[in-house]
Backbone as CSV, one residue per row, in Angstrom:
resi,resn,N_x,N_y,N_z,CA_x,CA_y,CA_z,C_x,C_y,C_z
1,MET,11.198,-22.888,-9.656,10.219,-23.102,-10.280,8.794,-23.703,-9.470
2,PRO,7.839,-23.163,-10.021,6.687,-23.777,-9.257,6.733,-25.301,-9.337
3,ASP,5.778,-25.947,-8.277,5.703,-27.351,-8.378,4.858,-27.788,-9.618
4,GLN,4.585,-29.087,-9.591,4.288,-29.626,-10.928,2.567,-29.329,-11.300
5,ASN,2.267,-28.597,-10.038,0.656,-27.995,-10.305,0.423,-26.717,-10.464
6,GLY,1.625,-26.046,-10.736,1.726,-24.422,-11.024,1.728,-23.585,-9.596
7,TYR,1.684,-24.405,-8.643,1.826,-23.359,-7.291,3.295,-23.133,-7.114
8,PRO,3.111,-21.918,-6.117,4.587,-21.539,-5.767,5.180,-22.501,-4.767
9,THR,6.247,-22.958,-4.585,6.695,-23.939,-3.284,6.956,-22.776,-2.200
10,GLU,7.035,-23.518,-1.074,7.351,-22.882,0.302,8.437,-21.999,0.082
11,GLU,9.371,-22.853,-0.342,10.997,-22.068,-0.505,10.817,-20.928,-1.475
12,GLU,10.107,-20.703,-2.492,9.686,-19.499,-3.573,9.006,-18.520,-2.769
13,LEU,7.950,-18.715,-1.976,7.245,-18.108,-1.126,8.298,-17.322,0.254
14,ARG,8.935,-18.019,0.665,10.102,-17.811,1.447,10.711,-16.602,0.842
15,GLY,11.276,-17.012,-0.005,11.937,-15.882,-0.847,11.548,-14.866,-1.179
16,VAL,10.022,-14.636,-1.668,9.456,-13.294,-1.669,9.357,-12.682,-0.310
17,ARG,8.970,-13.311,0.645,8.794,-12.710,1.937,10.468,-12.040,2.384
18,GLU,11.460,-12.706,2.317,12.764,-12.116,2.674,13.784,-11.551,1.820
19,TRP,12.869,-11.265,0.603,13.534,-10.449,-0.317,14.206,-9.065,-0.145
20,ASP,15.399,-8.671,-0.520,15.809,-7.331,-0.061,15.162,-6.343,-0.706
21,TYR,14.171,-5.449,0.150,13.584,-4.407,-0.376,14.517,-3.305,-1.432
22,LYS,15.536,-3.350,-1.168,16.151,-2.503,-2.159,16.574,-2.946,-3.387
23,ASP,16.161,-4.195,-3.447,16.227,-4.911,-5.197,14.809,-5.322,-5.471
24,ALA,14.194,-3.810,-6.018,12.915,-3.930,-6.394,12.973,-4.681,-7.869
25,ARG,13.944,-4.371,-8.576,13.816,-4.824,-9.854,14.143,-6.527,-10.277
26,GLY,14.756,-6.923,-9.132,15.337,-8.402,-9.128,14.102,-9.238,-8.753
27,LEU,13.387,-8.649,-7.686,12.054,-9.137,-7.169,10.972,-9.131,-8.214
28,ALA,10.738,-7.883,-8.914,9.872,-8.068,-9.994,10.337,-9.219,-10.862
29,GLU,11.314,-9.542,-11.456,11.754,-10.455,-12.460,11.541,-11.552,-11.744
30,TYR,11.467,-11.991,-10.487,11.504,-13.095,-9.936,10.012,-13.617,-9.903
31,LEU,9.083,-12.723,-9.752,7.639,-12.565,-9.305,7.296,-13.045,-10.783
32,LYS,7.786,-12.613,-12.030,7.336,-13.137,-13.456,7.528,-14.550,-13.494
33,GLU,8.855,-15.026,-13.066,8.979,-16.455,-13.239,8.329,-17.230,-12.445
34,ILE,7.830,-16.912,-11.259,6.861,-17.798,-10.487,5.572,-17.669,-10.726
35,TRP,4.927,-16.414,-11.200,3.709,-16.335,-11.411,3.152,-17.280,-12.473
36,HIS,2.004,-17.777,-11.656,0.849,-18.688,-12.982,0.469,-17.700,-13.840
37,TRP,0.424,-17.894,-15.343,-0.082,-17.139,-16.608,1.097,-15.883,-16.540
38,GLY,2.401,-16.149,-15.979,3.266,-14.924,-15.807,3.486,-13.936,-17.283
39,ASP,3.217,-14.498,-18.500,3.441,-14.111,-19.920,2.579,-12.993,-19.763
40,PHE,1.103,-13.111,-19.083,0.219,-12.111,-19.493,-0.501,-11.706,-18.274
41,ALA,0.018,-12.184,-17.183,-0.609,-11.666,-15.775,-0.128,-10.948,-14.685
42,ALA,1.423,-10.884,-15.437,2.757,-10.217,-14.732,3.317,-9.348,-15.861
43,THR,3.397,-8.231,-15.864,3.814,-7.305,-16.532,4.909,-6.179,-16.021
44,LEU,6.073,-6.024,-16.306,6.659,-5.171,-15.984,7.442,-4.325,-17.093
45,LYS,7.074,-3.153,-16.931,7.626,-1.864,-17.792,7.699,-0.929,-16.980
46,TRP,9.144,-1.007,-16.811,9.868,-0.143,-15.839,9.162,1.125,-15.946
47,PRO,8.801,1.895,-14.813,8.906,1.448,-13.328,7.499,0.735,-12.850
48,HIS,6.534,0.317,-13.592,5.441,-0.365,-13.338,5.467,-1.503,-13.523
49,LEU,5.110,-2.394,-12.306,4.672,-3.639,-12.321,3.361,-4.072,-12.146
50,VAL,2.659,-4.476,-12.910,1.352,-5.164,-12.665,0.941,-6.732,-12.333
51,LEU,0.451,-7.151,-11.379,0.247,-8.509,-11.334,-1.181,-8.328,-10.928
52,VAL,-1.502,-9.799,-11.739,-3.295,-10.099,-11.767,-3.295,-11.402,-11.356
53,THR,-4.249,-11.885,-10.425,-4.167,-13.204,-9.712,-4.889,-14.146,-10.571
54,GLY,-6.128,-13.492,-11.509,-6.710,-14.109,-12.206,-7.581,-15.165,-11.186
55,GLY,-7.685,-14.944,-9.804,-8.365,-16.083,-9.003,-7.265,-16.995,-8.513
56,TRP,-6.441,-17.626,-9.051,-5.472,-18.484,-8.932,-5.090,-18.474,-7.697
57,SER,-5.191,-19.477,-6.635,-4.893,-19.445,-5.301,-3.379,-19.503,-5.317
58,GLY,-2.655,-20.273,-5.827,-1.130,-19.765,-6.063,-0.565,-18.261,-6.167
59,ASN,-1.381,-17.463,-7.079,-0.839,-16.328,-7.271,-1.338,-15.455,-6.162
60,GLU,-2.289,-15.870,-5.331,-2.825,-15.038,-4.033,-1.935,-15.558,-2.925
61,ASP,-1.109,-16.520,-2.792,-0.441,-16.660,-2.101,1.015,-15.788,-2.095
62,ILE,1.282,-15.823,-3.439,2.508,-15.140,-3.722,2.168,-13.331,-3.252
63,ILE,0.880,-13.172,-3.446,0.460,-11.709,-3.032,0.632,-11.769,-1.509
64,GLU,0.304,-12.696,-0.619,0.406,-12.850,0.792,1.955,-12.839,1.145
65,ALA,2.570,-13.287,0.488,3.980,-13.559,0.917,4.580,-11.846,0.512
66,LEU,4.294,-11.264,-0.516,4.601,-9.995,-0.743,4.357,-8.861,0.038
67,ARG,3.280,-9.262,0.972,2.478,-8.319,1.926,3.231,-8.394,2.988
68,ALA,3.749,-9.454,3.396,4.601,-9.964,4.411,5.832,-9.539,4.193
69,ASN,6.422,-9.086,3.180,7.540,-8.331,3.133,7.377,-6.608,3.241
70,LEU,7.000,-6.230,4.563,6.545,-5.144,4.835,7.341,-3.820,3.974
71,LEU,8.760,-4.019,4.273,9.361,-2.651,3.595,8.919,-2.523,2.236
72,TRP,9.371,-3.912,1.321,9.021,-3.759,0.106,7.477,-3.515,-0.400
73,TRP,6.317,-3.799,0.238,5.320,-3.624,0.144,4.847,-1.968,0.386
74,SER,5.464,-1.734,1.419,5.181,-0.380,1.910,5.817,0.675,0.854
75,LEU,6.776,0.208,0.252,7.592,1.358,-0.515,7.120,1.308,-1.882
76,TYR,6.483,0.366,-2.438,6.372,0.029,-3.990,4.738,-0.071,-4.111
77,TRP,4.088,-0.484,-3.329,2.468,-0.885,-3.758,1.907,0.587,-3.630
78,LEU,1.033,0.773,-4.974,0.816,1.854,-5.399,-0.864,1.424,-5.195
79,VAL,-1.606,0.466,-5.894,-3.110,0.210,-5.837,-3.466,-1.199,-6.093
80,HIS,-4.655,-1.499,-5.509,-5.435,-2.768,-5.684,-6.763,-2.786,-6.036
81,LYS,-6.966,-3.287,-7.151,-8.502,-3.258,-7.312,-9.040,-4.611,-7.520
82,SER,-10.425,-4.500,-7.284,-11.322,-5.665,-7.382,-10.815,-6.844,-8.419
83,GLY,-10.967,-8.097,-8.305,-10.545,-8.838,-9.394,-8.891,-9.342,-9.186
84,GLY,-8.412,-9.142,-8.243,-7.238,-9.337,-8.043,-5.861,-8.783,-8.914
85,TYR,-5.930,-7.147,-9.161,-5.431,-6.394,-9.708,-4.224,-5.649,-9.020
86,TYR,-3.135,-5.873,-8.763,-2.325,-4.951,-7.919,-1.358,-4.510,-9.056
87,GLU,-0.913,-3.035,-8.436,-0.155,-2.520,-9.570,1.027,-1.465,-8.236
88,PHE,2.284,-1.602,-8.703,3.304,-1.268,-8.037,4.061,-0.514,-8.810
89,ILE,4.728,0.879,-8.160,5.669,1.567,-8.762,7.028,1.272,-8.043
90,LEU,7.784,1.073,-9.004,9.272,0.415,-8.699,10.359,1.754,-8.803
91,PHE,11.266,1.676,-7.749,12.324,2.453,-8.289,13.841,2.139,-7.593
92,ASP,14.803,2.439,-8.148,15.897,2.054,-7.441,16.209,3.079,-6.179
93,ILE,16.957,2.260,-5.119,17.379,2.941,-3.929,18.624,3.115,-4.047
94,PRO,19.139,4.402,-3.822,20.805,4.576,-4.002,21.343,4.139,-2.912
95,ASP,22.502,3.569,-3.315,23.160,2.804,-2.385,23.564,4.322,-1.081
96,GLU,23.701,3.547,0.119,24.095,4.505,1.230,25.209,5.237,1.198
97,ASN,25.977,4.629,0.245,27.727,4.973,0.331,27.685,6.278,-0.733
98,ASP,26.734,6.360,-1.600,26.516,7.376,-2.581,27.175,9.033,-2.090
99,ASP,27.534,9.583,-2.845,28.132,10.905,-2.162,27.036,11.903,-2.477
100,GLU,25.791,11.506,-3.156,24.752,12.346,-3.624,24.010,12.930,-2.359
101,GLU,23.894,14.056,-2.267,23.050,14.748,-0.904,21.525,14.548,-1.348
102,ALA,20.897,14.198,-0.050,19.558,13.793,0.178,19.189,15.262,0.264
103,PRO,17.774,15.446,-0.710,17.117,16.669,-0.557,16.588,17.007,0.817
104,SER,16.307,18.303,1.223,16.023,18.295,2.485,14.310,18.635,2.503
105,PRO,13.856,18.118,3.663,12.422,18.151,3.836,11.735,19.084,3.134
106,SER,12.252,20.204,3.402,11.548,21.474,2.897,11.271,21.352,1.182
107,ALA,12.310,20.978,0.641,12.535,20.630,-1.098,11.570,19.826,-1.556
108,VAL,11.543,18.475,-0.677,10.516,17.465,-1.062,9.189,17.898,-0.842
109,LEU,8.626,18.662,0.220,7.572,19.089,0.630,7.148,20.357,-0.786
110,GLU,8.136,21.019,-1.275,7.968,22.130,-2.147,7.618,21.172,-3.277
111,GLU,8.471,20.270,-3.614,8.332,19.281,-4.818,6.862,18.717,-4.855
112,ALA,6.293,18.172,-3.585,5.245,17.576,-3.708,3.920,18.642,-3.569
113,LEU,4.087,19.706,-3.169,3.151,20.571,-3.645,3.004,21.237,-5.207
114,GLU,4.307,21.477,-5.697,4.262,21.642,-7.037,3.879,20.658,-8.004
115,MET,3.680,19.269,-7.668,3.419,18.366,-8.324,1.970,18.146,-8.162
116,ALA,1.277,18.413,-6.948,-0.009,18.653,-6.855,-0.800,19.524,-7.308
117,ALA,-0.118,20.843,-7.921,-0.678,21.812,-8.519,-0.719,21.748,-10.286
118,THR,-0.022,20.587,-10.493,0.352,20.559,-12.084,-0.663,19.055,-12.386
119,ASP,-0.277,18.490,-13.427,-0.779,17.526,-13.853,-0.269,16.110,-13.351
120,HIS,0.777,16.412,-12.475,1.181,15.240,-11.811,0.545,14.523,-10.658
121,LEU,-0.744,14.246,-10.730,-1.484,14.209,-9.519,-1.000,12.814,-8.940
122,PRO,-0.811,13.118,-7.276,-0.310,12.206,-6.685,-1.034,11.053,-6.296
123,PHE,-0.647,10.088,-5.693,-1.588,9.079,-4.882,-1.550,9.524,-3.591
124,ILE,-2.673,9.307,-2.864,-2.360,9.913,-1.509,-3.166,8.874,-0.472
125,ASN,-2.454,8.491,0.433,-2.824,7.213,1.549,-3.024,8.160,2.504
126,VAL,-4.277,8.240,3.390,-4.375,8.744,4.616,-4.567,7.611,5.678
127,SER,-4.284,7.902,6.767,-4.418,6.877,7.824,-4.912,7.668,9.196
128,ILE,-5.795,7.452,9.996,-6.230,7.973,10.986,-6.197,6.797,12.059
129,SER,-5.595,7.072,13.322,-5.932,5.956,14.509,-6.038,6.651,15.794
130,HIS,-6.357,6.228,16.672,-6.708,6.747,18.146,-5.813,7.991,18.453
131,ASP,-4.544,7.882,18.092,-3.947,8.981,18.453,-2.769,9.953,17.528
132,HIS,-3.008,9.675,16.363,-2.305,10.074,15.296,-2.982,10.147,13.645
133,ILE,-2.800,11.268,13.206,-3.344,10.996,11.888,-2.227,11.230,10.478
134,GLY,-1.904,10.648,9.644,-0.980,10.672,8.692,-1.365,10.536,7.377
135,ALA,-0.476,11.052,6.727,-0.933,10.977,4.971,0.546,10.822,4.359
136,GLN,0.348,9.877,3.559,1.583,9.744,2.606,1.325,10.075,0.950
137,VAL,1.955,10.679,0.479,2.000,11.198,-0.732,3.129,10.382,-1.850
138,LYS,2.678,9.603,-2.931,3.360,9.112,-3.794,3.520,9.841,-5.039
139,ALA,4.070,10.244,-5.765,3.701,10.687,-7.003,5.041,10.245,-7.940
140,TRP,5.137,9.975,-9.300,6.412,9.811,-9.893,6.158,10.990,-10.960
141,LYS,7.608,11.419,-10.900,7.843,12.806,-11.799,9.698,12.456,-12.142
142,ASP,9.577,12.644,-13.782,10.662,12.437,-14.028,11.733,11.466,-13.816
143,ASN,10.980,10.461,-14.100,11.539,9.122,-13.341,12.531,8.809,-12.036
144,ALA,11.596,9.699,-11.385,11.943,9.680,-9.719,10.374,9.136,-8.953
145,LEU,10.539,8.772,-8.182,9.222,8.390,-7.320,9.374,9.397,-5.878
146,ILE,8.664,10.419,-6.149,8.804,11.240,-4.845,7.729,10.641,-3.729
147,VAL,8.333,10.726,-2.403,7.361,9.968,-1.447,7.339,10.940,0.002
148,LEU,6.316,11.734,0.237,6.000,12.476,1.478,5.245,11.829,2.501
149,THR,5.804,11.805,3.684,5.114,11.008,4.625,4.743,12.377,5.865
150,LEU,3.466,12.544,6.108,3.463,13.726,6.991,2.752,12.614,8.032
151,LYS,2.982,12.940,9.281,2.358,12.432,10.613,2.164,13.471,11.786
152,SER,1.266,13.353,12.367,0.904,14.326,13.406,0.151,13.779,14.421
153,LYS,0.435,13.769,15.887,0.192,13.334,16.906,-1.132,14.010,17.189
154,LEU,-2.577,13.520,17.347,-3.611,14.072,17.665,-3.567,14.392,19.095
155,ALA,-4.351,15.747,19.413,-4.021,15.958,21.066,-5.202,15.191,21.749
156,SER,-4.565,14.757,22.964,-5.283,14.066,23.515,-6.476,14.901,24.429
157,GLU,-7.886,14.211,24.511,-8.903,14.937,25.372,-8.804,15.104,26.649
158,ALA,-8.091,13.976,27.208,-7.763,14.133,29.001,-6.548,15.016,28.961
159,PRO,-6.575,15.912,29.980,-5.521,16.965,30.510,-4.346,16.273,30.721
160,ASP,-3.297,16.870,30.741,-2.047,16.266,31.180,-1.954,16.347,32.573
161,ALA,-0.883,15.971,33.124,-0.628,16.206,34.902,-0.488,17.479,35.349
162,ASP,-0.221,18.437,34.256,-0.237,19.729,34.562,-1.530,20.606,34.236
163,GLY,-2.454,19.586,33.938,-3.923,20.269,33.571,-4.189,20.685,32.276
164,ASN,-3.279,20.634,31.404,-3.390,21.121,30.221,-4.065,20.387,29.069
């Protein structure tokens, strides 16, 4: 429970930072418990989690703890808008002992292209650095999140040892 002034305790923030990324639903429920104004500023309608900080510094502290949980944030974060609005798309991660075969990369690419050609417009994030360009496409279809990550090393302008 937050302290007497409504701020999250260090123990709660540590819990958010260290939460197992595979338990998206559990962390979402926990966030609703510790979020200031949790009844209306933290909504969970599976698979969407919306958090609105309302400018409350305690809620901003929770967002920073979420960002520090790198795997959780990178898997579920969808969008941030001005005014402290954060939206996440949650999904269940299958147990690694499941016998269900994972789709092939070509099947994932085919699915992403099909989605891009339909009304299931994906969320696209592109990153460019000095040595690579990458793109991540996240789209929600048929109660499943499809994530496609593409990364390509940029050609160096300097020739290699063979003069190429």
